[in-house]
N, C-alpha and C positions, 0 to 999 in steps of 0.2 A: 122707263119712258114717262115723261110728264103727262099728267092727265088734265090738269087745269091750267088756266092762264097764269095763275100765281106760281105754280110749280115751274112752268116754262120760263117765266121772268127770273125766278131764283136760279135756275140752271144757267141762264145767259149771264147773269151777274157773276156767278161763280166762274164761268169761262173768262169773262173780262178781267176779274181779279187775278186769275192765274196768268193771263197774258201780261198784265201790268207788273205783277210781281217778278215774272221772268225777265221782262225788259229792264226793270229797275235794278235788278241784282245781277245782271249778266256780267260775267267776268270776275265776280267777287268770290272769295273763299266762302265756304259754308258758314263759318263763324260770323263773317261780315253780313251775309244774307240774313242770318238769324237775328243779329243785332238790329239791322235796318227794319226788318218786318216787325220785330217786337216794338221798336220805337213808333212804327206806324199804327200800333194798337192791336195787332193780331194776336190771338191766343196761341199757345204752344201747339195745340192740336192742329189749328189752321196752318201754322207755319210748317209743321211736319208734313201735312198733306200737300202743300205747295212745293216743298223741296224734295218730296219723295223719301222722307226719312221717318223715324219714329218720334212720337211726342216726347218720349223719355230722353232721346238724344238732344232734342231742343231744350228741354228743361235743364239737363246737365250743362249744356253750353251756356244757357242764361245765368245759371248760378256761377259758373266760371267767369263770365263777363262781369257780373256784379262784384265778385271778389277782386277782380283785376281793377275795376273802376274804383273800388274802395281804397285799394293800395295806392293808386295814383292820386286820389284826392287827399289822402293822409300825407303824402310826400309834398304836395303843393301847399297845404295849409301850414302857416307858421306855428311853431310850438307855443303853447299857452303857458305863460309863467304865472305862478300863483303865489 
């Protein structure tokens, strides 16, 4: 139970963040939710809290997304001739 005005404000901000995250990611697969929330600047622990999963799950998914993006960017970039 919040005791100070600052704690109450932080609790309300957290509730608003959860509502916004749920609305913004509704209907998405967990992988897409993680990618979107990561691009929004949230830390893995915060993403995990919002999605009801572990921070390790989020970290593993982020690594997988980065590897996937690296492969895509390598396919798109022209071969360098030297």
